[in-house]
N, C-alpha and C positions, 0 to 999 in steps of 0.2 A: 418294735416300738418306733414310732416316727415322731420326731420333734417338730419338724417343719412340713407343712402341707402346702401344695400349690406355690412353691417358691419359684420366682421368675426373675432371678438376678442376672444381669448381663455381665458375666465375669470377663468375657473377652473384650468387652467394651472398655474395661478398666486395665487392659494389658500394659499400657504405657505407665500407669501408676505403679503397677507391679514391677515392671522393668526398672523404674527409678528406685524403688525400695530395694530391690535385689542388688542393683549397682552400688548404692550407698553403703550397704553393709558388707558387700564383697570387697569393694575398694578399701573401706575402712579396715577390714581384716587383713588384706594384703599389705597395706601401709604399716599396720601394727606389727605384722610379722617381719616386714623389712626393717623396721626400726629396731626390733629385738635382735634380729640377725646382725645388724651393724654393731650393737653393743656387746653381744655375747657370743656371736658366731653360730647361733641356733635360731630358727624362726619362731620358736615357742619355748617357754620355760620347760625344761626337762626335769623329771624327778630322778630319784636315785636309781630307779629301774633302768634308765637309759644312759645317764651320764656317769654312773658308777659312784659308789660311796658306801656309807654305813648308816643303818638306822638302829637306834637303841630305844627300846621301850622301857621306861623307868616308872616305878610306882613309889610315890611319896607317902609318908605317914600322915602329913597334914596337906591341906589344899595347896597345890603348887602355884607359884606366881610366875607366869610365862615370861614376863619382862625381866624379872630378876634372874631366872634361869638363863635367859639369852645373854644377859650381862655377865653372868658367871662364866659361861663358856667362852665368850669373847675375851674376857679378862685373862683367860688361860692361853690365849693365842689361837683359838679355833676360829677359822675364817668362815664367814657367812653360814652360821648354823641355822637350821630350819627347825623351830620349836613350836609344836602344836599340842593342844589337849587331845587325849586319846580315850576313846570309849566314853563311859558315863562319868559325869563330873564327880560323883561320890566315890569313884574308884581311885581318884587322885593320880591318874596316869598321864604321862607325857611321852610324846614321840619326838626324839631328837635325831635329826638327819645331818650327816656330814657329807656334802657332795664332793665329787671329783677327787676321790681317793685313789692313789695308785695301787696297782696289783700287789706291790711289795709291802704295803702298809695297811692292808685291810684289817688285820687283827689288832692294829693299834687304835682303831676308832673307838672301840669299847673302852679301852684304857684311858684315852684322852678325855672322854666324857666323864667317866668315873672320877678321875683325878680333878677335873675342873669343878665338879659338884662338891667333892670333899673339901676343896680348897676355898671355894668362894660362895657356897650356898649352904646355909644352916637349916637343913630339913632332912631328917633321916629318910633313906630311900633304899630300894632294892632294884636290881636289873631283872626285868621279866623276860626280855627277848632281845636278841641281836640278829640283824640281817645285814649281810654284806654282799655287794655286787661290784665286781671289778669293771673298769672302763671298757675292757675288751668285750666282756659279756654284754655290757650295756649297749655297745655299738651293734652287736649281733641282734639284740632284742629290738633295737630301733629299726634295723633293716627288715627284720621279720615282720614287725608291726606294719611297716609300709607295704610290704609284699602281700600281707594278709588282706589289707584294704583294697589293694589293686586287683588281686585275684577275685575278691568278692564282686567287684564291679564288672570285671570281665565275664565272670560266670553268669551274672544277672543279665548282662547284655546278650549273651548267647541264648539264654533261656527265653527271653522276650522275643528274640529274633525268630526262634522256632515257634513260640507260642502265638505271636501276633504277626509282626513284620519288623524289619530292621529299624525303621524309623521310630517305632514304639520303644525299642530297646535303647536307641540313641537318646531319645527324649527323656526316658526314665533315668539313664545313667547321668546325663547332664544335670537333671534335677537333684540326684543324690550327691553328685560332685559339688553342686551349689550348696547343698545342706552341710556337707562336710567342711567346705571352705569357710563358711560363715561360723560354724561351731568352733572350729580350730582358731579362727580369727578372734572369737570372743575370749578364748584362753590367752591369746597374746595381748589383747587389749586390757584385760583385767589381771594380767601377770599371774595366771594360775598354772600350776605345774601339770604337765602331761605325764601320766603314769600308765602302767599296764592296765589298770582298772579303767582308766579313761579310754584307752584304745578299745577295750571290751565294750564300753558304752557306745563308742562311735560305730563299731561294727554292728551293734544292736540297732542303732539308728538307721544304718544302711538298709538292713532288712525291713525295719518298720516303715521307713519312708517308701521303699519299693513296694511293699504290700499295699499301702494306701494308694499309690499311683496305679497299680495293677487293677484295683477295684474300679477306679474311674475309667481306665482304658477298656476294661471288659464291658462296662455299661455303654461306652461310646461305640464299641464294635457291635453290641446288640442293637442299639438304636439305629445304627447305619443299615442294619437289615430291615428294621421295622419302618424306617422313614427314608426310603431311597431317593425321593425327590426333594428332600429337605436339604438346605445348605449345611455344610460341615460346621460352620460357626454356630448355627442354631442347635445342631445335634450335640455339640460339645457343651454348650451352655446348659442345655436340658439335662445332659448326663451328669454334670457337676451338681446341678440342683437336686436331681433325684438321689444322689448318693450323699447329699449334705448331712442328713440326719445321722447316717451311719458314721460319717467322718467325725462329726461333733461328739457323738456318744463315745466312740472308740478312743479318739484322741483326747477328749476332755477327761474321761475317767483315768486314762493312763497318765495324763499330765498331773491330775490331782494327786495320784500315787507318788510320782517322782518328786512333786513339789513338797509333799510331806517328808520324803526321804531327804530332800535338800535342806529343809528347815530343821528336822529333828534327828537326822542321821549322824551328826557329828562330823568332826574335821576329817576323819579318815575317809569317809564316803563323800566328802564335799565335792571333789573333782568329778567323780563318777556321776553323782546326781546332777551337778551343774551341766555336764554334757547332755544328759537326758532332758533336762528342762529346756535348754536352748534348742536341742535337736528336734524334739517333738513339735515345738512351735514352728520352727523353720520347715521341718519335713512335711507337716500338714499343709502349710502355706504353699510349698513348692509343688505339691500334687495338683493344686488348683491353678496356681499362678505361673508356674514354669513349665511343667511337663505337658499339660493339655494345650496351652497356646503354641507350643513348638509344633504339634501335629498340624494345626491350622496354618501356621506360617510356612511349613514345608509344603503342604498341599497347595497353598496359594502360589508358592514359588514354582511348583510343577505346572500349575495351570498357566502361569505367565510364560513358561517355556513351551507351551503347546502340548504338554504330556498328559496322559490319562491319570485318573485317580489311582492312588496306590494303597489307600487304607481299606483293607478287606472287611466286609461285614461278617458277622457271625453266621455259621451254618445253621440251617433249620434243624431243630431236634426232631427225631423220629418218634 
């Protein structure tokens, strides 16, 4: 299925607009993370998974009032409780999180919340589930999450180095880093917590963005074989235009799915779906506006140095 026929957009002619867009959102994200670091000691809001604490799932007999629950817990001396609706509204369930609990008091989190609700909130309830993470474990999870992201980028760089050429791998990794930076920056700007599910979403986006970039790169390499006398800028523009229908169909349908998850998925999946919504938009954009222009910029730099072309064309199929 082809949505667009005979598309002739000069994508590389708009590279400075793309660069400005990327710089604005990247710098805004870095500034937001810097401000959050200055206030909390962390570049982004961290969930209980990373900073340690207790999560208690509570089911009420009647519809719960989030504001009243928050006031009830604060009235009992609980500092900075995080209270959100959980699951379907008709289930009357709430998730209460107590961050930054020490290893010695993990078991007391449940008791604190139960006592606070009994003392200050008049609505029968029952505890459905309790999860506790110590700060030591949280730090380990934070380190492992960072390493998982780093290893995925290195692995993809090596793969593209062997599959295409080193510059392809570098361009793709820079584009994915650009996507990750902006996505995480949005979490800092909107003060949304990073949890393990958000890390899973970011790793999903790394693969999704890389796949989209490889499709464009593969078409560029094929067109280099078919049009050896054509300038690289024209080849890249034509390759992007030829894959535009596939990009819009794939990214558009995926975006609609995660948008529905963001709107209807509830508070528990809010961070996960938010990362996917932002990441898919930025990842699709970067395949066209970041990765591909880097190939042309590098080739132009080599030409200015008097060096030969480095981008290999695809081999003929037998």
